[in-house]
N, C-alpha and C positions, 0 to 999 in steps of 0.2 A: 263783238268788237271790243278792243281793249286799248290801253294807252299807246301801245306800239303802233296800232293801226292809225290812230290820230297823229302820232308823231313822225310817221313816214309818209303821210298823205301829201300828194303833189298835185299841182294844177298845170295842165299843158299850156305852153305859151306858143312860140313858133314851133314848126316841125323839128323834132329832135331836141327840144328845149323844155325843161320843166322847172317850175318854181315851188319851193317848199320852205319849211322853217325848222331848223334844228332845235330840239327841245333840251332843256336843262334837267329833264327827269331821268337822264341816263348818264349822269356824271360819275366819274370814278377818280378820286384824287383831284388832280389839278386840271382835268380836261374831260371831254366827252368820250365815252367808251367807244373803242374802235369797232366792236361788234354791232353796236347800234348804227354807226356810220355805214357799215357794210349793208345792213338791212335797209337803211335809208336809200342808198344807191341802188340796191336790188329792186326797190319799188319802181324805179324808172326803167331799169334794164328789162324787167319782166313786162312792163307795159309796151315796150318796143318790140319784144320778141314775138314772132309768129308761132313759135313752139312754146308749150305751156310750162314745162318743168325745168327749173334750174338744175344743171348737172355739176357744174364747176364754176367757181368765181374766184378771181384773185384781185385783191385790193392793195394798192400801195398808198401809204399815208405820207403825204407830202408836207403838210403843215398843220399845226394844231388848230382846230376850228373853235368857234365860239357859238353859244346859243344865239339864234337869230336867223334872218333870211339867208337862203342858199339857192343856188342854181345848179341844175344838172344838165349837161349837154350829152346827148347819146348819138351813136352811129351804129347802124347795122352793117357789120363787116361782111357777113356772108350768110346766105340762106341756102341750105341744101335739102335733100329729100328727107332727112331725119333730124338734122341739127341746124341751129341758128346761133351765130356768134355776134355779140354786141359789146361795144365799148361805152364807157361813161367817164365823164370828168365832173367832179364836184368842186364848185367854186363859191367863195364868199368875197364880195367886193372885187370881182374880176381876178382874184388870187386863187390859184389851185390849192385845194385842200386834200383831194384824193383822186386817184385814177384807178379804173377797174376794167377788167375784161372777163366776160362770162360766156358760157356756152349752154344753150337750152336744148332740150329734146323731149323724150317721152319716157318717163319711168315705167317699166314694165312689171307685170306680176312675177312673183318668184317662180323659178323653174327647178326641175330636179337636179340640174347641174350646178346650181348656185352653191357657193361655199363662203364661209366667213370665219374669223377667229372666234374662240370661245368668249362669251361675255364675261367681264370681270366678276369675281365673286363679290356679292354684296347682299346684306340682309334686305328684306322687303322694306320699301320706304315707310310703311305703316308702323314698323317697329324701330325705325331709326330716330335719332334725336333731332328735333327741330332747331335750326340756327336762328335765334332771335337777335337780329342785328339792330343796334341803336341807330336811330335816324341821325343823319348829319348832312348839311347842305352840299358838301363836296363828295358824298358817297350815295347819292340818290339812286344809283343803279340798284343797290342792295334792297331798296324798298319795293322794287318791281318784281322780285322773285321770292320764292320760298325754297329754302335749302334744307336738306336732311342728310346727316352723316351717321355712320355706324360707330365711330369712335371719337372721343374728345380730342384725340390727336389730329383729327381732320378739321377741327374748327378753325375759323379764320383767326390768324394771329395768336393762337393759343398753344402752339407747340413750345415745349420746354427745352428741346434739344434738336440740333440739326438732323435731318433724315434724307432719304432718297428724294430726288426731284420729281415728286408726284403730287397731284392734287385731284380733287373731284368728289362727287357724291350725287345724290338725287336732287333734281331741280325741276321747277315748274314756274311759269309766270303766275302772278297773283290773280290776274283778271281774265285769262283766256287760255285755251289749249295751244300747244305748240303746232306750228305749221311750217311750210317751206320758207316763208318770209322771215320767220323768227329764228331759223336755224343759225344764220351767221351771228346773230346777237348772242345766242346761247353758247356758241363755240368760243366766245370771248368774255364769258360772264363769271368765271371762277378765278380766284387769285392765281397768279402764275405758278407753275410747278416749281420753278427755281427758288421761290420764296421758302419752300419747305427745307431747302438745303442751307440757305443763308438767313432764315428767320426774318425775311423782309427784303427791302431794297426797292428799286425802281425798274420797270421793264416796259417802256413805251414801245408799242408795236410798230415795226417798219413795214411789214407785209403780212397779209393774212390770206390763206387759200382755204376754201371750203369745198368739200365734195358731198353732194346729196346722194345717199345710197338707197333710201326707201322713204315712203311717206310716213310722217309721225302719226301714230294711231293710239297712243296710250296717254294717261294723265301725267304720270311722272316719267322722267328720263334720267338715265344714269350717265353722267359726264365723267370722263377719265382723261387726265392730261399728264404727260411725261416729257421731260427734257433729258437729252443724252449728251449734248455738246455745248459747252460754254467756252468760246475762244475768240480772241481779238475784241472782246467787249460785247459780243453778241451771242444770244442763246436762241436755239430753236425749241419749239414746243409742238408735240404731236397730240392731237385730241381725237377722242371717239365719243359718240353719243348713241346710247342704246335705249330702246324702248323696254317697258316692263315685260313685253312679250318675247324678249331675247333677240330682237331683230336690230341689226346695226342700221341706224338712221342716217348718220353723217360722220365724216372724218374731217380733220382740219390739220393744217400745219401753219405755224407762224414764225417769223423771225423778229426778235425784239432786241433792243439795246439794253444791256443789263448794267445797272448801277448798284453796287453792293451797299448795304445799309451802313449808315454812319459816315 
């Protein structure tokens, strides 16, 4: 058990209604990290689903939450032979904070017909440089992870010149191994790829979608994020999460409102 398990724990109230408390241990900048909110909501969705494995979840962020009491209401939309679909609404003080839709099923063992893209080239995490991030009250999320990167150019906020909209590196939680519950958190735990092009800025998430592709089985995971379109004030980001064994564990896509630095 780790901090994440404590901070997504819920108590059942009425049927389809769960009480919990949003923690300030996952802050990033001026608010609570969207990946943590997604894992918080997933805790209720998974409890309602008769199928065990999350396959896909989309979360729309409606309003900025604050640390403190929260309520999640859930509804099982459909249960079929192999899949179950569940919705959730996260509220604080009867005000909507986020809305989610998820489908659950059964992740199956690899088969001979499976295929995936090649894993990005990256040195082993044991030979990469550790990112030692200074503690700050408004960046408590960084205290919950260990990050390793191959090049100083990949270090948070240390690029000296604009580059391609890419970010990522090796990542793990400080106090427990990665599992399905933690995947949404990890898919939103790295500085936005667009920051590599503009050397900073703001990018609050509007929507986050996560696909689970395999069960996490390794200690470290390689996160890779890219953006290809910035238009109308909004930027998309595509993410991949790889195990040390070369297996693709998860994919993500999010839409964020981008505010250039300065």
